C-alpha positions as CSV (number, residue, x, y, z in Angstrom):
1,M,0.0,0.0,0.0
2,S,1.6,3.2,-1.1
3,G,0.7,6.7,-0.1
4,T,1.1,9.1,2.8
5,A,-0.6,10.2,6.0
6,K,-0.9,14.0,6.3
7,I,-1.6,16.3,9.2
8,F,-3.3,19.6,8.3
9,S,-3.1,21.9,11.2
10,P,-6.4,23.3,12.5
11,V,-4.5,26.5,13.6
12,D,-3.8,27.8,10.0
13,G,-4.8,25.0,7.7
14,R,-1.3,24.3,6.4
15,L,0.2,20.8,5.9
16,Y,2.1,20.4,9.2
17,A,3.6,16.9,8.7
18,E,3.5,14.0,6.3
19,R,4.7,10.4,6.6
20,A,4.8,7.5,4.2
21,L,2.5,4.6,4.9
22,V,4.2,1.3,5.6
23,G,3.6,-1.5,3.1
24,R,2.4,-5.0,3.7
25,A,5.9,-6.4,3.6
26,E,7.1,-3.9,6.2
27,I,4.1,-4.8,8.4
28,E,5.0,-8.5,8.2
29,V,8.6,-7.7,9.2
30,A,7.3,-5.6,12.2
31,V,5.1,-8.5,13.3
32,A,8.0,-11.0,13.1
33,H,10.3,-8.7,15.1
34,A,7.6,-8.1,17.7
35,G,7.1,-11.9,18.1
36,G,10.8,-12.5,18.6
37,A,11.2,-9.6,21.1
38,Q,8.1,-10.8,23.0
39,R,9.3,-14.3,23.4
40,A,12.4,-13.0,25.2
41,W,10.6,-10.2,27.1
42,R,8.1,-12.6,28.7
43,E,11.0,-14.3,30.5
44,A,12.1,-11.0,32.1
45,S,11.1,-10.4,35.7
46,I,8.5,-7.8,36.6
47,G,11.3,-5.8,38.2
48,E,13.4,-5.9,35.0
49,R,10.4,-4.8,32.9
50,A,9.6,-2.1,35.5
51,G,13.1,-0.6,35.2
52,L,12.9,-0.2,31.4
53,V,9.3,0.9,31.2
54,T,9.9,3.5,33.9
55,R,12.8,4.8,31.8
56,M,10.5,5.0,28.8
57,V,8.0,7.1,30.8
58,D,10.8,9.3,32.0
59,A,12.0,9.7,28.4
60,L,8.6,10.7,27.2
61,L,8.2,13.2,30.0
62,A,11.6,14.7,29.1
63,M,10.2,15.5,25.6
64,N,7.2,17.5,26.9
65,S,8.6,21.0,26.0
66,E,8.6,19.8,22.4
67,I,5.4,17.9,22.6
68,V,3.3,20.8,23.9
69,P,3.6,23.0,20.7
70,E,3.3,19.9,18.5
71,L,-0.1,19.2,20.1
72,A,-1.1,22.8,19.5
73,W,-0.3,22.5,15.8
74,Q,-1.8,19.0,15.5
75,I,-5.1,19.4,17.4
76,G,-5.3,23.0,18.5
77,R,-4.9,22.4,22.2
78,P,-3.8,25.5,24.1
79,V,-0.2,25.4,25.3
80,R,-1.2,26.7,28.7
81,F,-2.3,23.1,29.6
82,R,1.2,21.7,29.1
83,G,0.2,18.7,27.1
84,E,-0.6,15.4,28.8
85,A,2.5,15.0,30.9
86,R,0.7,15.0,34.3
87,G,-1.7,12.2,33.3
88,V,1.0,10.2,31.5
89,E,3.1,10.3,34.7
90,E,0.2,9.5,37.0
91,R,-1.1,6.6,35.0
92,G,2.3,5.3,33.9
93,R,3.9,5.2,37.3
94,H,0.7,3.8,38.9
95,M,0.4,0.9,36.5
96,I,4.1,0.1,36.8
97,G,3.8,0.2,40.6
98,I,0.9,-2.2,40.9
99,A,2.2,-4.7,38.3
100,E,3.9,-7.0,40.8
101,D,0.7,-7.5,42.8
102,A,-1.7,-7.5,39.8
103,L,0.3,-10.2,38.0
104,R,1.1,-12.3,41.0
105,P,-0.4,-15.9,40.9
106,I,-3.7,-16.3,42.7
107,E,-3.1,-19.1,45.3
108,K,-6.0,-21.4,46.2
109,S,-6.3,-23.5,49.3
110,G,-8.0,-26.8,49.8
111,G,-9.7,-28.6,46.9
112,A,-10.0,-32.2,45.9
113,G,-6.7,-34.0,45.5
114,G,-4.7,-31.6,47.6
115,G,-1.4,-30.2,46.3
116,R,-0.8,-26.7,45.2
117,R,-3.4,-24.9,43.2
118,F,-3.0,-21.5,41.7
119,I,-4.0,-19.3,38.7
120,A,-1.1,-17.6,36.9
121,R,-1.4,-14.7,34.5
122,E,0.6,-15.0,31.3
123,P,1.2,-12.5,28.5
124,L,-1.2,-12.6,25.5
125,G,1.6,-12.1,23.0
126,I,1.4,-9.2,20.5
127,M,-0.9,-6.2,21.1
128,L,-2.1,-3.7,18.5
129,V,-2.9,-0.4,20.1
130,I,-5.0,1.9,17.9
131,A,-4.9,5.3,19.6
132,P,-7.1,8.4,18.8
133,W,-6.1,12.0,18.2
134,N,-8.0,13.7,21.0
135,Y,-5.8,12.5,23.9
136,P,-3.0,10.9,21.9
137,F,-0.6,10.2,24.8
138,L,-3.0,9.4,27.6
139,T,-5.1,6.9,25.6
140,A,-1.9,5.2,24.3
141,I,-0.3,5.0,27.8
142,N,-3.5,3.3,29.1
143,A,-2.6,0.3,27.0
144,V,1.1,0.6,26.2
145,V,2.5,0.7,29.8
146,P,0.4,-2.2,31.2
147,G,0.8,-4.1,28.0
148,L,4.6,-4.0,28.2
149,M,4.6,-4.7,32.0
150,A,2.4,-7.8,31.4
151,G,5.1,-9.2,29.1
152,N,3.5,-8.3,25.7
153,A,4.9,-6.7,22.6
154,V,3.1,-3.6,21.3
155,L,2.5,-2.4,17.8
156,L,1.1,1.2,17.9
157,K,-1.1,2.6,15.2
158,H,-1.8,6.2,15.9
159,A,-4.5,8.5,14.4
160,T,-3.2,10.4,11.4
161,Q,-4.0,13.8,13.0
162,T,-1.5,13.0,15.8
163,L,0.9,10.6,14.1
164,L,3.8,12.6,15.7
165,A,2.6,11.3,19.1
166,G,3.2,7.7,17.9
167,E,6.8,8.7,16.9
168,R,7.4,10.2,20.3
169,L,6.3,7.1,22.1
170,A,8.5,4.9,19.9
171,A,11.4,7.3,20.5
172,A,10.9,7.1,24.2
173,G,11.0,3.3,24.0
174,R,14.3,3.5,22.1
175,A,15.8,6.0,24.6
176,A,14.8,3.7,27.4
177,G,16.6,0.8,25.9
178,L,13.6,-1.4,25.3
179,P,14.5,-4.6,23.3
180,E,14.3,-3.9,19.6
181,G,11.0,-4.7,18.1
182,L,9.1,-4.7,21.4
183,L,7.4,-1.4,20.9
184,Q,6.9,-0.2,17.3
185,N,5.0,2.6,15.7
186,L,3.4,1.8,12.4
187,V,1.9,4.4,10.0
188,M,-0.7,2.2,8.4
189,S,-3.7,2.6,6.2
190,H,-7.1,1.6,7.5
191,A,-7.3,-1.3,5.1
192,D,-3.9,-2.6,6.2
193,T,-4.8,-2.2,9.8
194,E,-8.0,-4.2,9.3
195,R,-6.0,-6.8,7.4
196,L,-3.5,-7.1,10.3
197,I,-6.3,-7.4,12.9
198,G,-7.8,-10.3,11.0
199,S,-4.5,-12.0,10.1
200,G,-4.3,-14.1,13.3
201,A,-0.9,-12.5,14.1
202,I,-2.4,-10.1,16.7
203,D,-3.4,-11.5,20.1
204,H,-5.1,-8.4,21.5
205,V,-6.5,-5.1,20.1
206,S,-6.9,-2.0,22.2
207,F,-9.0,0.5,20.3
208,T,-10.1,4.0,21.3
209,G,-12.3,5.8,18.9
210,S,-15.8,6.1,17.4
211,V,-18.6,3.6,17.6
212,A,-18.3,3.1,13.8
213,G,-14.6,2.5,14.2
214,G,-15.3,-0.1,17.0
215,R,-17.6,-2.0,14.7
216,Q,-15.0,-2.1,12.0
217,V,-12.5,-3.5,14.5
218,E,-15.0,-6.2,15.6
219,R,-15.7,-7.1,12.0
220,A,-12.0,-7.3,11.2
221,A,-11.3,-9.5,14.2
222,A,-14.1,-11.9,13.5
223,G,-12.7,-15.4,13.5
224,A,-9.2,-14.4,14.5
225,F,-9.9,-14.9,18.2
226,A,-8.0,-11.8,19.3
227,T,-9.3,-10.3,22.5
228,L,-10.6,-6.7,22.3
229,T,-10.7,-3.6,24.5
230,L,-13.0,-1.0,22.9
231,E,-13.5,2.5,24.3
232,L,-15.9,4.2,22.0
233,G,-18.4,7.1,22.2
234,G,-19.8,9.0,25.1
235,K,-22.7,11.4,26.0
236,D,-21.8,11.8,29.7
237,P,-24.4,13.4,32.0
238,A,-24.1,15.4,35.2
239,Y,-26.8,15.8,37.8
240,V,-26.8,18.8,40.1
241,R,-29.0,18.2,43.1
242,A,-30.5,21.0,45.2
243,D,-27.8,20.4,47.9
244,A,-24.9,20.6,45.5
245,P,-21.8,22.7,46.2
246,L,-22.9,25.3,43.6
247,E,-19.7,27.2,42.9
248,R,-17.6,24.1,42.6
249,A,-20.3,22.4,40.4
250,I,-20.4,25.4,38.0
251,E,-16.6,25.8,37.6
252,T,-15.9,22.1,37.3
253,L,-18.7,21.4,34.9
254,V,-17.8,24.3,32.6
255,D,-14.3,22.9,32.4
256,G,-15.7,19.4,31.9
257,A,-17.7,20.6,29.0
258,F,-15.2,22.9,27.3
259,Y,-11.7,21.6,28.1
260,N,-9.9,20.3,25.0
261,S,-12.6,22.1,22.9
262,G,-15.0,19.5,24.2
263,Q,-13.2,16.7,22.3
264,S,-13.3,14.2,25.1
265,C,-15.1,10.9,25.3
266,C,-15.8,11.6,29.0
267,G,-16.5,15.3,28.7
268,V,-19.7,16.6,30.1
269,K,-22.3,16.8,27.4
270,R,-25.6,17.1,29.2
271,I,-26.5,18.6,32.6
272,Y,-29.6,18.1,34.7
273,V,-30.3,20.5,37.5
274,Q,-32.9,20.3,40.2
275,A,-35.5,23.0,39.9
276,G,-34.6,24.8,43.2
277,L,-31.1,25.4,42.1
278,Y,-31.7,25.7,38.3
279,E,-31.8,29.5,37.9
280,R,-28.7,30.2,40.0
281,F,-26.8,27.4,38.3
282,V,-27.7,28.7,34.8
283,D,-26.7,32.2,35.7
284,G,-23.4,31.1,37.1
285,F,-22.6,28.7,34.2
286,A,-23.2,31.5,31.7
287,A,-20.9,33.9,33.6
288,F,-18.1,31.5,34.2
289,G,-18.5,29.9,30.7
290,R,-17.6,33.2,29.1
291,S,-14.1,33.0,30.5
292,Y,-13.5,30.0,28.3
293,A,-13.2,32.1,25.2
294,L,-11.9,30.9,21.8
295,G,-8.3,32.0,21.1
296,D,-4.9,31.4,19.7
297,P,-3.6,28.1,21.2
298,F,-0.1,29.5,21.4
299,D,-1.3,32.4,23.7
300,Q,-0.8,31.4,27.4
301,T,-4.1,33.0,28.3
302,T,-6.2,30.9,25.8
303,M,-8.6,28.4,27.4
304,V,-10.1,27.0,24.2
305,G,-8.4,26.5,20.8
306,P,-9.8,25.3,17.5
307,M,-11.2,21.8,17.1
308,A,-9.0,19.3,15.3
309,K,-10.9,19.3,12.0
310,A,-13.3,21.6,10.3
311,G,-15.6,18.7,9.4
312,L,-15.9,17.7,13.1
313,A,-16.8,21.3,14.0
314,D,-19.5,21.4,11.3
315,V,-21.1,18.2,12.8
316,V,-21.5,20.1,16.1
317,R,-22.7,23.2,14.4
318,G,-25.4,21.0,12.8
319,Q,-26.6,19.8,16.2
320,M,-26.6,23.3,17.5
321,A,-28.6,24.6,14.6
322,E,-31.2,21.8,14.9
323,A,-31.5,22.5,18.6
324,R,-32.2,26.2,18.0
325,R,-34.8,25.3,15.4
326,A,-36.5,23.1,18.0
327,G,-36.6,26.0,20.6
328,A,-33.3,25.7,22.5
329,K,-31.9,29.0,23.7
330,V,-28.2,30.1,23.6
331,L,-26.8,30.7,27.1
332,I,-23.3,32.1,26.5
333,G,-23.5,33.7,23.0
334,T,-19.9,35.0,22.7
335,P,-19.4,35.9,19.0
336,D,-16.2,35.0,17.2
337,A,-15.5,35.9,13.5
338,R,-13.6,32.7,13.0
339,D,-16.6,30.6,14.0
340,R,-18.2,29.9,10.7
341,E,-19.2,26.9,8.5
342,G,-16.2,25.1,7.2
343,S,-13.9,26.3,10.0
344,P,-12.4,24.3,12.9
345,W,-12.8,27.4,15.1
346,L,-16.0,26.8,17.2
347,A,-16.8,29.0,20.2
348,P,-17.9,27.2,23.4
349,E,-21.7,27.2,23.9
350,A,-24.4,26.0,26.3
351,F,-28.1,25.7,25.6
352,I,-31.1,25.8,27.8
353,A,-34.8,24.9,26.9
354,V,-33.5,21.6,25.6
355,H,-35.2,18.2,25.5
356,H,-34.4,14.6,24.6
357,Q,-35.9,14.9,21.1
358,M,-32.9,17.0,20.1
359,A,-29.7,15.4,18.8
360,L,-27.8,17.8,21.1
361,M,-29.1,15.8,24.0
362,R,-28.9,12.3,22.5
363,E,-26.1,12.0,19.9
364,E,-22.4,12.3,20.7
365,S,-21.3,16.0,20.6
366,F,-17.6,15.9,20.2
367,G,-17.1,19.6,20.6
368,P,-17.5,22.5,23.1
369,V,-21.3,22.4,23.6
370,V,-23.5,21.3,26.4
371,G,-27.3,21.2,27.1
372,I,-28.8,22.1,30.5
373,M,-32.2,20.8,31.6
374,K,-34.3,21.5,34.7
375,V,-35.5,18.3,36.5
376,G,-38.0,17.9,39.4
377,D,-36.4,15.1,41.4
378,D,-33.9,12.2,41.5
379,E,-36.3,9.9,39.7
380,E,-36.6,12.2,36.7
381,A,-32.8,12.8,36.7
382,V,-32.0,9.1,36.7
383,A,-34.4,8.3,33.9
384,L,-33.0,11.1,31.7
385,M,-29.4,10.2,32.5
386,N,-30.0,6.6,31.4
387,D,-31.9,7.7,28.3
388,S,-28.8,7.3,26.1
389,R,-27.2,4.6,23.9
390,F,-23.8,5.5,25.6
391,G,-22.6,4.7,29.1
392,L,-19.1,5.9,30.0
393,T,-19.2,8.2,33.1
394,A,-21.8,10.2,35.1
395,S,-21.3,12.8,37.8
396,I,-23.6,13.5,40.7
397,W,-23.3,16.8,42.6
398,T,-24.6,16.7,46.1
399,A,-23.6,16.9,49.8
400,D,-25.1,13.5,50.4
401,L,-22.5,10.7,49.8
402,E,-25.0,7.9,50.6
403,R,-27.5,9.3,48.2
404,A,-24.9,9.7,45.5
405,A,-23.9,6.0,45.9
406,A,-27.5,4.9,45.7
407,L,-28.2,6.9,42.6
408,G,-25.0,5.8,41.1
409,A,-26.0,2.2,41.5
410,R,-29.0,2.8,39.2
411,L,-27.0,4.6,36.5
412,E,-26.0,2.7,33.4
413,C,-22.3,3.7,33.0
414,G,-18.8,2.6,33.7
415,T,-17.8,5.2,36.3
416,I,-19.7,7.3,38.8
417,F,-18.3,10.6,40.1
418,M,-19.5,12.6,43.0
419,N,-18.5,16.3,43.0
420,R,-16.0,15.8,40.2
421,C,-16.0,14.8,36.5
422,D,-13.9,14.1,33.5
423,Y,-11.0,12.3,35.2
424,L,-9.4,8.9,35.0
425,D,-8.2,7.5,38.3
426,P,-5.6,4.8,37.4
427,G,-6.5,2.9,40.5
428,L,-10.0,2.3,39.1
429,V,-10.9,0.4,36.0
430,W,-11.8,2.6,33.0
431,T,-14.7,0.9,31.3
432,G,-18.1,1.6,29.7
433,V,-21.4,-0.1,28.8
434,K,-23.8,0.0,25.9
435,E,-22.3,1.6,22.7
436,T,-19.4,3.0,24.8
437,G,-17.6,-0.3,24.3
438,K,-16.4,-3.3,26.2
439,G,-13.4,-4.4,28.3
440,G,-11.5,-2.2,30.6
441,S,-8.1,-0.5,31.1
442,L,-6.1,0.7,34.1
443,S,-6.2,-0.8,37.6
444,E,-5.6,-4.5,38.2
445,I,-8.5,-5.2,36.0
446,G,-6.6,-3.7,33.1
447,Y,-3.9,-6.2,33.7
448,H,-6.4,-9.0,33.7
449,N,-7.5,-7.9,30.2
450,L,-4.0,-8.0,28.9
451,T,-3.1,-11.4,30.2
452,Q,-4.2,-15.0,29.7
453,P,-5.1,-17.0,32.9
454,K,-3.6,-20.4,33.3
455,S,-4.6,-22.8,36.1
456,F,-2.1,-25.1,37.9
457,H,-3.1,-28.1,40.0
458,L,0.1,-29.7,41.3
459,V,-0.1,-32.9,43.4
460,A,3.0,-34.7,44.6
461,A,3.3,-38.4,43.6
């Protein structure tokens, strides 16, 4: 397969970077090298792996001053946020730190026949990590670090818009002294990626992306018996009860809706507010939301830069236009001359007078927009929060911890937050339900998904 992958910057529209696509012969060589490296790597102790993977994380963090402007050019993220180094370090070091316990054999006592009984966890083999552009390092680290620590080899296929992130990760692996072939970055076409998934050479696929992309991965893997981790779409709700910490709720939910130009699978996309607090919440959200103005991502004061692609911004514009036609009201209304059809520059916005017949409240909105609805009580809030084909996270804002836990038990999603949102705790499994996907990453559960259990029943003669 000949051709190139091109990054067109959302900042100025120019061609920012271009790389040649690898051909099928090169892919076969990469797979062979990965297999050879993995057979040796699986024999290394957890401590030996930890030393090298820690050096890889350190090497990646050392590149951050170069990575930050690269991200601004590739996806428009403001430089003030300093890239993804904080999350990379937190998740990477946590997963390295728990590996010994998470991968330790599970000893069983008693049982018919006596002897020693235990369940070991063995590497799967070769992993293919397909990483998205919106959080190109964080999403990759979720799979790459535990994958390597579990004894697997990793082939990384990054989204075209952030293909430089894949190069940075591979460079960090080389700088750390990882065995040659153990971590490789491949610039592949979609067709060659699907072919590789279905080839039988890949033992596990970790995919983060759209629902449509997840379906393609499942179809490609049919009959190949590779295990899958799929993190797909989201339409994450927040519920603000009458006893919520109002100021904290407003500031955190504005950030949860508009950070990274709303291009987050776990960003806040719909907010339900109890009637007694609704007017105050809406007024505060409008006032604080205006501080998240659209601006030059290289300006240290900018909170929101352009979206990654004009086409993605136009999809959100379409949802906003449909909502206005159906009676929704603009809450923030900050004009920006760059915000026009065919442009990646999209100003953050919130809508009131919304309902669940609007795409804005039902379909994924991968941009800086959120709808706010008034609800009468907990029952109405739970029903509306569950009225979605997605189920990644949900946040509940209240002073009552027990009530939050009880409501959370009824919500159809992978993570429940109380008085926070839009955060991945590496000590907890990151997972979703419905069309958000299947499987899970991070925590000890993440290690279980990247290893094969093997049972031992050893009885002396």
